[in-house]
C-alpha angles and dihedrals in degrees: 000000000000090000088059101039102041097060090048092048091049090057095050118106121215101279094047090050091048091052094047094048094037094057097067090036090054089048089059091046090051091053092051098042096047090053091078132043101246092048092050089051091051091051091049093050093049104041115014110110104168121139094269094051094045091050086054086057097250085150096153088072090066089073103026096054089087089072093059111102133178108170089147094060095091147318097284092046090052092052092047089049093052091047091050091051091049092049092050090053091053101042110029104056094070092047092048091054091049099052105013133254098276093046091048091054091050091045092053093047091049094045090049090051090052090048092050091047089058089046090051090052090051094050094043092051093047091048089055092048093050099034090119088064107067095199095049091042092054092044094056094041092053100037111116136189111230132171137029101275096091089050090049089053090051091051090047089053091051089048094050093048088056086073103027094164094055128085136218135204113253103223089315092294102100141344116253128189111253090240090066101030096094091049091052091049092048091048090051091052091049089051091053090048094049096234148033114311102210094190089059090048088054091049092052092047091053093044094051093042093050099082096029095058096028092238088172092082091059096051128083115288133210087257089065091045091053092049091052092048091052095048099044112070091197088067091056087218088304094302104124138102139227131191091353096308131101125250103236112231115225090230091066096054131095091241093062130081132016094351094050094090090058102035106026086181134006112284117283091234091057091050093050097043096048093043090052090058092048092051091055101037091235146050125283118264123247094276093057091255120142131192109231134172093358 
């Protein structure tokens, strides 16, 4: 296991390391905070994004919900948490180097807010459809999307669509075209859960819509990241470190500067192709086939 994890960890810049370490740390904090009334109230105010809370204009939760973690809530939650951490280590380093650490954080928060907006639309619609059934109505009104796994699935979908003609091994069982890989993974998770996971449906919808509607142009750019780093003295203009890795300043990335108006971010195809190689620990074979998650 160390032979797999250590090379990935060595490639992770500061923000990716912070997210990977912060997820289990936040799980412990969640366990402690929810054990008393005030802590549970704080968690609800920060992260709950169900229909009722969004209609009360708790809009910050749409983005912040990715920071909620509960790996200690059960066996399946622990496995999902570990898988999410592994996926972050394989996909995020390349993106962080392309747009900078601050811009990546803003990009993830914005993408998570888009994802939760789609999830809100799903739950609101279902609550209207089943409003004659009090139990179903209450279930859909109070259902909330918490944690980083749906966002990871959305990023994975974006990554796979960067190389739509390639293919990836599905846990070593069969080879699936990249175009359908996220759907297969989402279907597998629904099968394990015994029903439709609407937060994963929202993640897939956002991931597949991302290149089609060029959502990239509406999300935070390295230019914004650089501006924040210049204006906040605590960022030291982006020149700081965390857990032995450097925080990547937006000004040092390909997406910043004179080309930013044309590129905004590195091309989606570059993101997908490079991420595919990272996921597999090697380059694709001649036929564009990669060996992932074996």
